Legacy VTK file of the C-alpha trace (Angstrom):
# vtk DataFile Version 3.0
C-alpha trace
ASCII
DATASET POLYDATA
POINTS 135 float
24.222 -18.525 4.302
24.201 -15.834 1.626
21.540 -15.698 -1.066
23.821 -14.588 -3.877
27.123 -13.060 -4.867
27.577 -10.191 -7.297
30.811 -9.479 -9.159
31.580 -6.318 -11.102
32.866 -7.387 -14.536
33.915 -3.909 -15.751
32.184 -1.881 -18.483
29.186 -1.296 -16.173
28.306 -5.011 -16.141
27.795 -7.366 -13.195
27.270 -11.086 -12.779
24.976 -12.218 -9.980
25.119 -15.873 -8.948
22.419 -17.600 -6.927
24.275 -19.598 -4.255
21.812 -22.502 -3.898
21.417 -23.263 -7.617
24.579 -21.796 -9.131
22.585 -20.008 -11.840
23.791 -16.604 -12.968
22.302 -13.373 -14.294
24.261 -10.678 -16.081
23.236 -7.035 -15.785
24.237 -3.965 -17.749
23.709 -0.308 -17.154
20.982 0.866 -19.545
21.893 2.739 -22.707
20.407 5.955 -21.311
22.844 5.735 -18.386
26.211 5.037 -20.070
25.653 1.285 -20.449
25.450 -1.223 -23.268
21.897 -2.345 -22.494
22.677 -5.891 -23.620
21.197 -7.457 -20.464
18.606 -6.521 -17.879
19.586 -3.438 -15.910
19.321 -3.624 -12.116
16.170 -1.480 -12.264
14.740 -3.748 -14.986
15.241 -6.655 -12.591
13.467 -4.743 -9.829
10.398 -4.209 -12.011
10.530 -7.716 -13.455
10.869 -9.292 -10.019
7.561 -7.698 -9.055
5.789 -9.445 -11.949
7.604 -12.718 -11.295
6.620 -12.592 -7.632
2.990 -11.855 -8.512
2.785 -14.811 -10.898
4.451 -17.106 -8.351
2.122 -16.112 -5.521
-0.884 -16.487 -7.844
0.375 -19.993 -8.655
0.510 -20.822 -4.952
-3.014 -19.452 -4.457
-4.230 -21.428 -7.474
-2.742 -24.616 -6.006
-4.242 -23.947 -2.581
-7.711 -23.204 -3.994
-7.600 -25.778 -6.808
-7.952 -23.089 -9.470
-6.940 -23.977 -13.017
-5.433 -20.612 -13.958
-3.643 -21.787 -17.095
-0.369 -20.088 -17.990
-0.732 -16.346 -17.396
1.876 -13.922 -18.699
2.871 -10.496 -17.447
3.976 -7.468 -19.451
6.161 -5.074 -17.470
6.834 -1.391 -18.054
9.335 0.410 -15.837
9.078 4.202 -15.672
12.126 6.117 -14.444
12.287 9.493 -12.722
15.266 11.731 -13.429
15.975 13.709 -10.297
16.987 11.710 -8.448
17.293 8.826 -10.922
15.052 6.097 -9.585
12.167 3.818 -10.479
9.074 6.001 -10.290
6.411 3.563 -11.485
5.969 -0.071 -12.468
3.085 -0.977 -14.750
2.128 -4.642 -15.034
-0.520 -6.236 -17.219
-1.243 -9.838 -16.243
-2.958 -11.692 -19.054
-4.816 -14.951 -18.519
-5.306 -16.633 -21.917
-8.331 -18.564 -20.687
-11.491 -16.640 -19.863
-13.449 -19.295 -17.987
-12.298 -18.319 -14.480
-15.118 -17.593 -12.032
-15.372 -14.173 -10.406
-14.367 -15.798 -7.105
-11.253 -17.328 -8.697
-10.323 -14.016 -10.306
-10.686 -12.261 -6.952
-8.483 -14.826 -5.193
-5.773 -14.590 -7.849
-5.821 -10.784 -8.032
-5.655 -10.441 -4.246
-2.737 -12.886 -4.165
-0.861 -10.940 -6.847
-1.284 -7.598 -5.115
-0.068 -8.997 -1.787
3.099 -10.673 -3.044
6.241 -10.074 -0.934
7.937 -7.870 -3.535
4.861 -5.640 -3.857
4.747 -5.258 -0.087
8.507 -4.566 0.102
8.711 -1.738 -2.416
8.792 1.851 -1.224
5.321 3.423 -1.322
6.709 6.171 -3.586
7.029 3.608 -6.390
3.607 3.513 -8.038
2.434 -0.002 -8.810
-0.194 -0.041 -11.553
-1.410 -3.588 -12.019
-4.188 -4.656 -14.363
-5.625 -8.040 -15.269
-6.909 -9.228 -18.637
-8.924 -12.419 -19.074
-9.325 -14.216 -22.391
LINES 1 136
135 0 1 2 3 4 5 6 7 8 9 10 11 12 13 14 15 16 17 18 19 20 21 22 23 24 25 26 27 28 29 30 31 32 33 34 35 36 37 38 39 40 41 42 43 44 45 46 47 48 49 50 51 52 53 54 55 56 57 58 59 60 61 62 63 64 65 66 67 68 69 70 71 72 73 74 75 76 77 78 79 80 81 82 83 84 85 86 87 88 89 90 91 92 93 94 95 96 97 98 99 100 101 102 103 104 105 106 107 108 109 110 111 112 113 114 115 116 117 118 119 120 121 122 123 124 125 126 127 128 129 130 131 132 133 134
């Protein structure tokens, strides 16, 4: 069974639909590449999926190790290269609002984040700069 379908809607916009849930995501080409920039671009989704994967895998690790990690948030910055046009670097700052995590818990969560499936799937030429902030 397929994971998703993607339909081109014209004007450099697509609609991706997740088969299992029926939820949809619209994408636009970015404004610096002839698009409207009203939705995530495909490269925005690439960078954002890395952060989403990291948070998800940290959540699994927290459950498995009974760590109360609170509700961390990730800030994502995508850096593009021009020739050829591609994602050159993804910078992610993962912020944990609570600061009472032990060093062991921090180590478990950070290791989980850095070994998420998306991180391991990206081409090694895409620099992944990940930092963690506590409190």
